[in-house]
SEFIZA-3560 file (N, C-alpha, C; in Angstrom, 3 decimals):
REM SEFIZA-3560
<numar><xx>84.040</xx><yy>88.566</yy><zz>90.503</zz><atom>N</atom></numar>
<numar><xx>83.526</xx><yy>89.914</yy><zz>90.415</zz><atom>CA</atom></numar>
<numar><xx>84.457</xx><yy>90.800</yy><zz>89.596</zz><atom>C</atom></numar>
<numar><xx>85.745</xx><yy>90.660</yy><zz>89.822</zz><atom>N</atom></numar>
<numar><xx>86.710</xx><yy>91.468</yy><zz>89.079</zz><atom>CA</atom></numar>
<numar><xx>86.711</xx><yy>91.067</yy><zz>87.607</zz><atom>C</atom></numar>
<numar><xx>86.562</xx><yy>89.755</yy><zz>87.349</zz><atom>N</atom></numar>
<numar><xx>86.530</xx><yy>89.296</yy><zz>85.956</zz><atom>CA</atom></numar>
<numar><xx>85.318</xx><yy>89.869</yy><zz>85.226</zz><atom>C</atom></numar>
<numar><xx>84.173</xx><yy>89.922</yy><zz>85.899</zz><atom>N</atom></numar>
<numar><xx>82.970</xx><yy>90.481</yy><zz>85.284</zz><atom>CA</atom></numar>
<numar><xx>83.156</xx><yy>91.967</yy><zz>84.994</zz><atom>C</atom></numar>
<numar><xx>83.735</xx><yy>92.688</yy><zz>85.922</zz><atom>N</atom></numar>
<numar><xx>83.994</xx><yy>94.109</yy><zz>85.724</zz><atom>CA</atom></numar>
<numar><xx>84.963</xx><yy>94.318</yy><zz>84.565</zz><atom>C</atom></numar>
<numar><xx>86.001</xx><yy>93.491</yy><zz>84.499</zz><atom>N</atom></numar>
<numar><xx>86.969</xx><yy>93.594</yy><zz>83.415</zz><atom>CA</atom></numar>
<numar><xx>86.309</xx><yy>93.263</yy><zz>82.080</zz><atom>C</atom></numar>
<numar><xx>85.465</xx><yy>92.240</yy><zz>82.079</zz><atom>N</atom></numar>
<numar><xx>84.776</xx><yy>91.846</yy><zz>80.850</zz><atom>CA</atom></numar>
<numar><xx>83.863</xx><yy>92.965</yy><zz>80.352</zz><atom>C</atom></numar>
<numar><xx>83.104</xx><yy>93.559</yy><zz>81.266</zz><atom>N</atom></numar>
<numar><xx>82.207</xx><yy>94.637</yy><zz>80.865</zz><atom>CA</atom></numar>
<numar><xx>82.979</xx><yy>95.845</yy><zz>80.354</zz><atom>C</atom></numar>
<numar><xx>84.098</xx><yy>96.156</yy><zz>80.971</zz><atom>N</atom></numar>
<numar><xx>84.908</xx><yy>97.293</yy><zz>80.540</zz><atom>CA</atom></numar>
<numar><xx>85.469</xx><yy>97.044</yy><zz>79.141</zz><atom>C</atom></numar>
<numar><xx>85.976</xx><yy>95.849</yy><zz>78.923</zz><atom>N</atom></numar>
<numar><xx>86.536</xx><yy>95.529</yy><zz>77.609</zz><atom>CA</atom></numar>
<numar><xx>85.429</xx><yy>95.515</yy><zz>76.558</zz><atom>C</atom></numar>
<numar><xx>84.281</xx><yy>94.905</yy><zz>76.890</zz><atom>N</atom></numar>
<numar><xx>83.178</xx><yy>94.836</yy><zz>75.931</zz><atom>CA</atom></numar>
<numar><xx>82.632</xx><yy>96.224</yy><zz>75.616</zz><atom>C</atom></numar>
<numar><xx>82.524</xx><yy>97.071</yy><zz>76.617</zz><atom>N</atom></numar>
<numar><xx>82.002</xx><yy>98.420</yy><zz>76.394</zz><atom>CA</atom></numar>
<numar><xx>82.904</xx><yy>99.238</yy><zz>75.481</zz><atom>C</atom></numar>
<numar><xx>84.198</xx><yy>98.967</yy><zz>75.519</zz><atom>N</atom></numar>
<numar><xx>85.109</xx><yy>99.708</yy><zz>74.659</zz><atom>CA</atom></numar>
<numar><xx>85.348</xx><yy>99.014</yy><zz>73.330</zz><atom>C</atom></numar>
<numar><xx>85.237</xx><yy>97.692</yy><zz>73.287</zz><atom>N</atom></numar>
<numar><xx>85.545</xx><yy>96.954</yy><zz>72.069</zz><atom>CA</atom></numar>
<numar><xx>84.399</xx><yy>96.995</yy><zz>71.054</zz><atom>C</atom></numar>
<numar><xx>83.171</xx><yy>96.904</yy><zz>71.511</zz><atom>N</atom></numar>
<numar><xx>82.030</xx><yy>96.829</yy><zz>70.588</zz><atom>CA</atom></numar>
<numar><xx>81.919</xx><yy>98.078</yy><zz>69.715</zz><atom>C</atom></numar>
<numar><xx>81.953</xx><yy>99.290</yy><zz>70.271</zz><atom>N</atom></numar>
<numar><xx>81.883</xx><yy>100.470</yy><zz>69.381</zz><atom>CA</atom></numar>
<numar><xx>83.067</xx><yy>100.551</yy><zz>68.410</zz><atom>C</atom></numar>
<numar><xx>84.237</xx><yy>100.166</yy><zz>68.886</zz><atom>N</atom></numar>
<numar><xx>85.424</xx><yy>100.183</yy><zz>68.036</zz><atom>CA</atom></numar>
<numar><xx>85.265</xx><yy>99.182</yy><zz>66.891</zz><atom>C</atom></numar>
<numar><xx>84.760</xx><yy>97.989</yy><zz>67.190</zz><atom>N</atom></numar>
<numar><xx>84.571</xx><yy>96.964</yy><zz>66.166</zz><atom>CA</atom></numar>
<numar><xx>83.521</xx><yy>97.394</yy><zz>65.148</zz><atom>C</atom></numar>
<numar><xx>82.447</xx><yy>98.037</yy><zz>65.603</zz><atom>N</atom></numar>
<numar><xx>81.414</xx><yy>98.511</yy><zz>64.676</zz><atom>CA</atom></numar>
<numar><xx>81.961</xx><yy>99.602</yy><zz>63.752</zz><atom>C</atom></numar>
<numar><xx>82.743</xx><yy>100.494</yy><zz>64.306</zz><atom>N</atom></numar>
<numar><xx>83.356</xx><yy>101.549</yy><zz>63.486</zz><atom>CA</atom></numar>
<numar><xx>84.306</xx><yy>100.949</yy><zz>62.460</zz><atom>C</atom></numar>
<numar><xx>85.101</xx><yy>99.981</yy><zz>62.882</zz><atom>N</atom></numar>
<numar><xx>86.032</xx><yy>99.323</yy><zz>61.970</zz><atom>CA</atom></numar>
<numar><xx>85.282</xx><yy>98.590</yy><zz>60.866</zz><atom>C</atom></numar>
<numar><xx>84.219</xx><yy>97.878</yy><zz>61.227</zz><atom>N</atom></numar>
<numar><xx>83.441</xx><yy>97.143</yy><zz>60.221</zz><atom>CA</atom></numar>
<numar><xx>82.792</xx><yy>98.100</yy><zz>59.224</zz><atom>C</atom></numar>
<numar><xx>82.287</xx><yy>99.217</yy><zz>59.717</zz><atom>N</atom></numar>
<numar><xx>81.667</xx><yy>100.199</yy><zz>58.826</zz><atom>CA</atom></numar>
<numar><xx>82.696</xx><yy>100.800</yy><zz>57.879</zz><atom>C</atom></numar>
<numar><xx>83.846</xx><yy>101.117</yy><zz>58.407</zz><atom>N</atom></numar>
<numar><xx>84.898</xx><yy>101.690</yy><zz>57.553</zz><atom>CA</atom></numar>
<numar><xx>85.379</xx><yy>100.691</yy><zz>56.508</zz><atom>C</atom></numar>
<numar><xx>85.534</xx><yy>99.438</yy><zz>56.910</zz><atom>N</atom></numar>
<numar><xx>85.990</xx><yy>98.423</yy><zz>55.959</zz><atom>CA</atom></numar>
<numar><xx>84.934</xx><yy>98.174</yy><zz>54.876</zz><atom>C</atom></numar>
<numar><xx>83.649</xx><yy>98.167</yy><zz>55.266</zz><atom>N</atom></numar>
<numar><xx>82.580</xx><yy>98.002</yy><zz>54.283</zz><atom>CA</atom></numar>
<numar><xx>82.549</xx><yy>99.191</yy><zz>53.328</zz><atom>C</atom></numar>
<numar><xx>82.689</xx><yy>100.392</yy><zz>53.865</zz><atom>N</atom></numar>
<numar><xx>82.696</xx><yy>101.589</yy><zz>53.026</zz><atom>CA</atom></numar>
<numar><xx>83.867</xx><yy>101.560</yy><zz>52.051</zz><atom>C</atom></numar>
<numar><xx>85.005</xx><yy>101.123</yy><zz>52.529</zz><atom>N</atom></numar>
<numar><xx>86.170</xx><yy>101.059</yy><zz>51.657</zz><atom>CA</atom></numar>
<numar><xx>85.993</xx><yy>99.978</yy><zz>50.595</zz><atom>C</atom></numar>
<numar><xx>85.427</xx><yy>98.836</yy><zz>50.994</zz><atom>N</atom></numar>
<numar><xx>85.204</xx><yy>97.748</yy><zz>50.043</zz><atom>CA</atom></numar>
<numar><xx>84.188</xx><yy>98.113</yy><zz>48.970</zz><atom>C</atom></numar>
<numar><xx>83.174</xx><yy>98.888</yy><zz>49.344</zz><atom>N</atom></numar>
<numar><xx>82.162</xx><yy>99.313</yy><zz>48.380</zz><atom>CA</atom></numar>
<numar><xx>82.531</xx><yy>100.611</yy><zz>47.669</zz><atom>C</atom></numar>
<numar><xx>83.649</xx><yy>101.206</yy><zz>48.070</zz><atom>N</atom></numar>
<numar><xx>84.121</xx><yy>102.470</yy><zz>47.508</zz><atom>CA</atom></numar>
<numar><xx>83.060</xx><yy>103.551</yy><zz>47.675</zz><atom>C</atom></numar>
<numar><xx>82.538</xx><yy>103.653</yy><zz>48.901</zz><atom>N</atom></numar>
<numar><xx>81.514</xx><yy>104.634</yy><zz>49.240</zz><atom>CA</atom></numar>
<numar><xx>81.973</xx><yy>105.421</yy><zz>50.460</zz><atom>C</atom></numar>
<numar><xx>81.508</xx><yy>106.654</yy><zz>50.620</zz><atom>N</atom></numar>
<numar><xx>81.812</xx><yy>107.386</yy><zz>51.849</zz><atom>CA</atom></numar>
<numar><xx>81.088</xx><yy>106.738</yy><zz>53.039</zz><atom>C</atom></numar>
<numar><xx>81.701</xx><yy>106.837</yy><zz>54.198</zz><atom>N</atom></numar>
<numar><xx>81.149</xx><yy>106.201</yy><zz>55.395</zz><atom>CA</atom></numar>
<numar><xx>79.738</xx><yy>106.696</yy><zz>55.760</zz><atom>C</atom></numar>
<numar><xx>79.435</xx><yy>108.013</yy><zz>55.681</zz><atom>N</atom></numar>
<numar><xx>78.058</xx><yy>108.439</yy><zz>55.986</zz><atom>CA</atom></numar>
<numar><xx>77.029</xx><yy>107.850</yy><zz>55.022</zz><atom>C</atom></numar>
<numar><xx>77.429</xx><yy>107.638</yy><zz>53.775</zz><atom>N</atom></numar>
<numar><xx>76.513</xx><yy>107.029</yy><zz>52.811</zz><atom>CA</atom></numar>
<numar><xx>76.232</xx><yy>105.573</yy><zz>53.172</zz><atom>C</atom></numar>
<numar><xx>77.224</xx><yy>104.879</yy><zz>53.716</zz><atom>N</atom></numar>
<numar><xx>77.009</xx><yy>103.499</yy><zz>54.168</zz><atom>CA</atom></numar>
<numar><xx>75.998</xx><yy>103.485</yy><zz>55.307</zz><atom>C</atom></numar>
<numar><xx>76.101</xx><yy>104.436</yy><zz>56.231</zz><atom>N</atom></numar>
<numar><xx>75.141</xx><yy>104.530</yy><zz>57.340</zz><atom>CA</atom></numar>
<numar><xx>73.722</xx><yy>104.770</yy><zz>56.823</zz><atom>C</atom></numar>
<numar><xx>73.568</xx><yy>105.752</yy><zz>55.934</zz><atom>N</atom></numar>
<numar><xx>72.227</xx><yy>106.089</yy><zz>55.457</zz><atom>CA</atom></numar>
<numar><xx>71.659</xx><yy>104.972</yy><zz>54.591</zz><atom>C</atom></numar>
<numar><xx>72.496</xx><yy>104.294</yy><zz>53.823</zz><atom>N</atom></numar>
<numar><xx>72.035</xx><yy>103.169</yy><zz>53.018</zz><atom>CA</atom></numar>
<numar><xx>71.574</xx><yy>102.032</yy><zz>53.921</zz><atom>C</atom></numar>
<numar><xx>72.294</xx><yy>101.794</yy><zz>54.999</zz><atom>N</atom></numar>
<numar><xx>71.893</xx><yy>100.763</yy><zz>55.956</zz><atom>CA</atom></numar>
<numar><xx>70.554</xx><yy>101.084</yy><zz>56.588</zz><atom>C</atom></numar>
<numar><xx>70.330</xx><yy>102.348</yy><zz>56.911</zz><atom>N</atom></numar>
<numar><xx>69.037</xx><yy>102.757</yy><zz>57.468</zz><atom>CA</atom></numar>
<numar><xx>67.916</xx><yy>102.546</yy><zz>56.452</zz><atom>C</atom></numar>
<numar><xx>68.191</xx><yy>102.859</yy><zz>55.188</zz><atom>N</atom></numar>
<numar><xx>67.186</xx><yy>102.692</yy><zz>54.141</zz><atom>CA</atom></numar>
<numar><xx>66.840</xx><yy>101.213</yy><zz>53.950</zz><atom>C</atom></numar>
<numar><xx>67.862</xx><yy>100.365</yy><zz>53.921</zz><atom>N</atom></numar>
<numar><xx>67.626</xx><yy>98.927</yy><zz>53.752</zz><atom>CA</atom></numar>
<numar><xx>66.837</xx><yy>98.382</yy><zz>54.932</zz><atom>C</atom></numar>
<numar><xx>67.154</xx><yy>98.811</yy><zz>56.128</zz><atom>N</atom></numar>
<numar><xx>66.422</xx><yy>98.365</yy><zz>57.312</zz><atom>CA</atom></numar>
<numar><xx>64.955</xx><yy>98.784</yy><zz>57.215</zz><atom>C</atom></numar>
<numar><xx>64.696</xx><yy>99.996</yy><zz>56.776</zz><atom>N</atom></numar>
<numar><xx>63.313</xx><yy>100.459</yy><zz>56.636</zz><atom>CA</atom></numar>
<numar><xx>62.563</xx><yy>99.646</yy><zz>55.580</zz><atom>C</atom></numar>
<numar><xx>63.242</xx><yy>99.285</yy><zz>54.493</zz><atom>N</atom></numar>
<numar><xx>62.602</xx><yy>98.484</yy><zz>53.448</zz><atom>CA</atom></numar>
<numar><xx>62.284</xx><yy>97.075</yy><zz>53.951</zz><atom>C</atom></numar>
<numar><xx>63.180</xx><yy>96.496</yy><zz>54.715</zz><atom>N</atom></numar>
<numar><xx>62.948</xx><yy>95.152</yy><zz>55.268</zz><atom>CA</atom></numar>
<numar><xx>61.773</xx><yy>95.173</yy><zz>56.235</zz><atom>C</atom></numar>
<numar><xx>61.701</xx><yy>96.187</yy><zz>57.076</zz><atom>N</atom></numar>
<numar><xx>60.585</xx><yy>96.291</yy><zz>58.022</zz><atom>CA</atom></numar>
<numar><xx>59.274</xx><yy>96.478</yy><zz>57.267</zz><atom>C</atom></numar>
<numar><xx>59.272</xx><yy>97.304</yy><zz>56.238</zz><atom>N</atom></numar>
<numar><xx>58.058</xx><yy>97.506</yy><zz>55.449</zz><atom>CA</atom></numar>
<numar><xx>57.626</xx><yy>96.208</yy><zz>54.768</zz><atom>C</atom></numar>
<numar><xx>58.572</xx><yy>95.430</yy><zz>54.270</zz><atom>N</atom></numar>
<numar><xx>58.250</xx><yy>94.157</yy><zz>53.634</zz><atom>CA</atom></numar>
<numar><xx>57.669</xx><yy>93.177</yy><zz>54.644</zz><atom>C</atom></numar>
<numar><xx>58.283</xx><yy>93.113</yy><zz>55.819</zz><atom>N</atom></numar>
<numar><xx>57.798</xx><yy>92.184</yy><zz>56.835</zz><atom>CA</atom></numar>
<numar><xx>56.389</xx><yy>92.541</yy><zz>57.294</zz><atom>C</atom></numar>
<numar><xx>56.073</xx><yy>93.807</yy><zz>57.360</zz><atom>N</atom></numar>
<numar><xx>54.743</xx><yy>94.209</yy><zz>57.798</zz><atom>CA</atom></numar>
<numar><xx>53.711</xx><yy>94.122</yy><zz>56.675</zz><atom>C</atom></numar>
<numar><xx>54.155</xx><yy>94.127</yy><zz>55.446</zz><atom>N</atom></numar>
<numar><xx>53.230</xx><yy>94.059</yy><zz>54.321</zz><atom>CA</atom></numar>
<numar><xx>53.058</xx><yy>92.635</yy><zz>53.819</zz><atom>C</atom></numar>
<numar><xx>53.942</xx><yy>92.220</yy><zz>52.931</zz><atom>N</atom></numar>
<numar><xx>53.868</xx><yy>90.906</yy><zz>52.307</zz><atom>CA</atom></numar>
<numar><xx>54.300</xx><yy>89.812</yy><zz>53.271</zz><atom>C</atom></numar>
<numar><xx>55.225</xx><yy>90.113</yy><zz>54.140</zz><atom>N</atom></numar>
<numar><xx>55.757</xx><yy>89.102</yy><zz>55.039</zz><atom>CA</atom></numar>
<numar><xx>54.711</xx><yy>88.461</yy><zz>55.938</zz><atom>C</atom></numar>
<numar><xx>53.689</xx><yy>89.196</yy><zz>56.302</zz><atom>N</atom></numar>
<numar><xx>52.637</xx><yy>88.623</yy><zz>57.153</zz><atom>CA</atom></numar>
<numar><xx>51.887</xx><yy>87.522</yy><zz>56.432</zz><atom>C</atom></numar>
<numar><xx>51.661</xx><yy>87.710</yy><zz>55.136</zz><atom>N</atom></numar>
<numar><xx>50.939</xx><yy>86.680</yy><zz>54.395</zz><atom>CA</atom></numar>
<numar><xx>51.800</xx><yy>85.442</yy><zz>54.161</zz><atom>C</atom></numar>
<numar><xx>53.110</xx><yy>85.559</yy><zz>54.323</zz><atom>N</atom></numar>
<numar><xx>54.009</xx><yy>84.428</yy><zz>54.150</zz><atom>CA</atom></numar>
<numar><xx>54.356</xx><yy>83.747</yy><zz>55.469</zz><atom>C</atom></numar>
<numar><xx>53.620</xx><yy>84.044</yy><zz>56.506</zz><atom>N</atom></numar>
<numar><xx>53.852</xx><yy>83.440</yy><zz>57.818</zz><atom>CA</atom></numar>
<numar><xx>53.684</xx><yy>81.927</yy><zz>57.711</zz><atom>C</atom></numar>
<numar><xx>54.625</xx><yy>81.129</yy><zz>58.217</zz><atom>N</atom></numar>
<numar><xx>54.528</xx><yy>79.679</yy><zz>58.074</zz><atom>CA</atom></numar>
<numar><xx>53.275</xx><yy>79.093</yy><zz>58.716</zz><atom>C</atom></numar>
<numar><xx>52.831</xx><yy>79.637</yy><zz>59.828</zz><atom>N</atom></numar>
<numar><xx>51.635</xx><yy>79.113</yy><zz>60.483</zz><atom>CA</atom></numar>
<numar><xx>50.397</xx><yy>79.372</yy><zz>59.619</zz><atom>C</atom></numar>
<numar><xx>50.329</xx><yy>80.552</yy><zz>59.034</zz><atom>N</atom></numar>
<numar><xx>49.190</xx><yy>80.884</yy><zz>58.181</zz><atom>CA</atom></numar>
<numar><xx>49.196</xx><yy>80.027</yy><zz>56.924</zz><atom>C</atom></numar>
<numar><xx>50.384</xx><yy>79.826</yy><zz>56.336</zz><atom>N</atom></numar>
<numar><xx>50.473</xx><yy>78.987</yy><zz>55.148</zz><atom>CA</atom></numar>
<numar><xx>50.093</xx><yy>77.544</yy><zz>55.464</zz><atom>C</atom></numar>
<numar><xx>50.513</xx><yy>77.034</yy><zz>56.620</zz><atom>N</atom></numar>
<numar><xx>50.152</xx><yy>75.670</yy><zz>57.009</zz><atom>CA</atom></numar>
<numar><xx>48.642</xx><yy>75.551</yy><zz>57.185</zz><atom>C</atom></numar>
<numar><xx>48.030</xx><yy>76.538</yy><zz>57.781</zz><atom>N</atom></numar>
<numar><xx>46.578</xx><yy>76.535</yy><zz>57.969</zz><atom>CA</atom></numar>
<numar><xx>45.857</xx><yy>76.547</yy><zz>56.613</zz><atom>C</atom></numar>
<numar><xx>46.340</xx><yy>77.342</yy><zz>55.667</zz><atom>N</atom></numar>
<numar><xx>45.742</xx><yy>77.382</yy><zz>54.330</zz><atom>CA</atom></numar>
<numar><xx>45.893</xx><yy>76.046</yy><zz>53.605</zz><atom>C</atom></numar>
<numar><xx>47.074</xx><yy>75.431</yy><zz>53.731</zz><atom>N</atom></numar>
<numar><xx>47.289</xx><yy>74.134</yy><zz>53.085</zz><atom>CA</atom></numar>
<numar><xx>46.384</xx><yy>73.060</yy><zz>53.672</zz><atom>C</atom></numar>
<numar><xx>46.237</xx><yy>73.044</yy><zz>54.990</zz><atom>N</atom></numar>
<numar><xx>45.340</xx><yy>72.074</yy><zz>55.622</zz><atom>CA</atom></numar>
<numar><xx>43.910</xx><yy>72.276</yy><zz>55.156</zz><atom>C</atom></numar>
<numar><xx>43.482</xx><yy>73.524</yy><zz>55.045</zz><atom>N</atom></numar>
<numar><xx>42.130</xx><yy>73.811</yy><zz>54.577</zz><atom>CA</atom></numar>
<numar><xx>41.957</xx><yy>73.397</yy><zz>53.117</zz><atom>C</atom></numar>
<numar><xx>42.993</xx><yy>73.573</yy><zz>52.330</zz><atom>N</atom></numar>
<numar><xx>42.935</xx><yy>73.199</yy><zz>50.927</zz><atom>CA</atom></numar>
<numar><xx>42.842</xx><yy>71.683</yy><zz>50.775</zz><atom>C</atom></numar>
<numar><xx>43.624</xx><yy>70.944</yy><zz>51.582</zz><atom>N</atom></numar>
<numar><xx>43.618</xx><yy>69.485</yy><zz>51.497</zz><atom>CA</atom></numar>
<numar><xx>42.308</xx><yy>68.886</yy><zz>52.017</zz><atom>C</atom></numar>
<numar><xx>41.674</xx><yy>69.536</yy><zz>52.962</zz><atom>N</atom></numar>
<numar><xx>40.411</xx><yy>69.021</yy><zz>53.495</zz><atom>CA</atom></numar>
<numar><xx>39.280</xx><yy>69.100</yy><zz>52.488</zz><atom>C</atom></numar>
<numar><xx>39.310</xx><yy>70.060</yy><zz>51.653</zz><atom>N</atom></numar>
<numar><xx>38.266</xx><yy>70.192</yy><zz>50.651</zz><atom>CA</atom></numar>
<numar><xx>37.125</xx><yy>71.076</yy><zz>51.114</zz><atom>C</atom></numar>
<numar><xx>36.055</xx><yy>71.132</yy><zz>50.338</zz><atom>N</atom></numar>
<numar><xx>34.968</xx><yy>72.057</yy><zz>50.632</zz><atom>CA</atom></numar>
<numar><xx>34.055</xx><yy>71.597</yy><zz>51.773</zz><atom>C</atom></numar>
<numar><xx>34.148</xx><yy>70.389</yy><zz>52.250</zz><atom>N</atom></numar>
<numar><xx>33.263</xx><yy>69.919</yy><zz>53.307</zz><atom>CA</atom></numar>
<numar><xx>33.928</xx><yy>69.830</yy><zz>54.624</zz><atom>C</atom></numar>
//
């Protein structure tokens, strides 16, 4: 029980710190301000979601497999 409490306490404090560090290091590596890295990440996420809901649905492996099976069967 104490180990679980200690683990949760460490994880609750370490995860936000690690995310902040990763964001700062990425911003420094890209030579961009940190808020711009945040907003760019939000924009990229929105573009990925839009792609998945638009074109990505037609590229679904199950749908493609169904189309290929129908194509191989022929018109009858």
